[in-house]
C-alpha angles and dihedrals in degrees: 000000000000111000094226088055089050092051092053093052090049088053087059090053106268120138121222092248093059093042092053091044088054095045094054090052093046090054092056092051099055096100090052093049090053088060091053090051090053090054091046091054090050093052092042089058092045090056096044090050092052090050093050093044092055093043100239107199139178088263088066088071097059117119124252126194138178115023092356093222116175092009098174095186093051093048095046092049093054089055091049087056092048094052095044095051093035097244131140092235146356142210110207110171141160084212087071098083104197143340092279091054092047089052095045089048093051092047097042092050098047101040125072131195109286093031124120126223115209126197107195092181100062132258114353128231115307095250089056093061095081091041090059094035098243080130109033115252140157113275096010122153089253090063089059096051096261112142128209133215129183136195115196120224114249120263091264091052096258126133119267096231097182092047092050090050091049092049096054111092140154089283095053105111106153134026118203116206115189107207097195127057098243110194091338130091100230123119120280111244119249120220092249091054091050089051091053090051093048093049091051091051095045090051089058096043115002098194094061113119113232117207124186119203091218094183111144095005102082113124096357091112132030092247130056125209095257086069092061098051106284113148094205138014121193133193150151128258093218087063126057103323096051091062091214092290102084109091096201142347149095138226139213115193132178143061109030095236095052091050091046092051089052092048090054091050094045095055116005141300105274095024106060115144095352093087137045119096121230091224098214095297098093094102090058087056092051095044096041090052090050092052094041098095091056095040090051092048090057091049091049091051087051092053093051092047088053094050092052096047097048097039087056086055093057100258123134107247126190114232093029121231098271104035124114114261127237101164139018097251122109119192120201120185113215099172087206129083097216093052091050093051092046091054090052091048089056095050089050090047090057096053126113089220125050092356088155095059121100111222113230129188114260142169098271115196114258096026133099098217138033113287127208112210129183110193123148094169138154088228115051108250093357106161095191083068118077105286144143133199146155144157110272098237138090128342084022092222119179123209113214122190142152141026119176089224130025089242095058092047089052092052091049093053092045091049094051086052090050090056092051091045094051090055093047092243091129133028112213095171095077093052 
């Protein structure tokens, strides 16, 4: 490595031992990184084509306020999303506050009292528990007479086909498929595996709505779940598709009826997609979506780099160092509270914002245990930016994601290793 570059890393607090350890692993990963760049190129062209097809113009960036009637930029952007993700329609709004809100909106608008929601991939992400009513909460689906059924994955991460078939009944209206692992150490689902699951479900009951929680998965592969039979995909703009520029927002994309139902729930019956001002932030939505394929590629490289470093140090990592990737999240099981916290301190120390802050576990809303979160981001809570978090409980697993550039993701991982190395929690000299 160039000595000037080494000196720059040392100025940021890295030791020569950690720099050398990381450089060796990075060299081994270059062929794999080339494949990631090829997927990013494909997805970049896909987004560009959708923008050109829909005649995106400077007028699309104009601010709307009040009711937001005839907001050309908003309506054009939704068609860009629909064309990119291969849906009939899309709802892309700053009024959707986060990924959990987008998922709740999609569920509550497409389920009715007496319906049943089925998860064939085990327990959903923690923040959905109160939406569904697994944990009692005001306004949950359970309060509206919507029941919930769950089929866990098999110990090897495979689908329990018999269990799913037995769980589907006359009341089953919607199936929710979480692509990413959430706070679990199960495999992330590839688009092809999601397609297999949807085909199986539709063969049993064709009118079931199949919704995919697409958070953290956009642009990781060449295909998206709508291309393999999903009726809806749902996500957050402060994750992959916002490209680090969107300051808020979420999307729902898919079948026109599903999206229309969501629009009427977001605003009001009779209003739907016709209202909802873009409030001067629409340009960041366009530009973020344009950059999203390359930003996602950088985050993906960071996840693979982390897996290779920490697996070599003897920790369980999910996915492992050689597995194919279907989202940007990397889980590392430390089995030790101090190591978990040191990792998060390193990620925070590498941030461009609040780098001087020490993350501490706290009772984060929507979770049943304390959570530690490292997130020195330009957009609060953005998980396409460099971040790491996890519930502070056994097996003390931390979930790393993001990095607006590969170089920043790389620094974050090296800084996390530095913190563990300084506290003698790892020994890199013997590897």
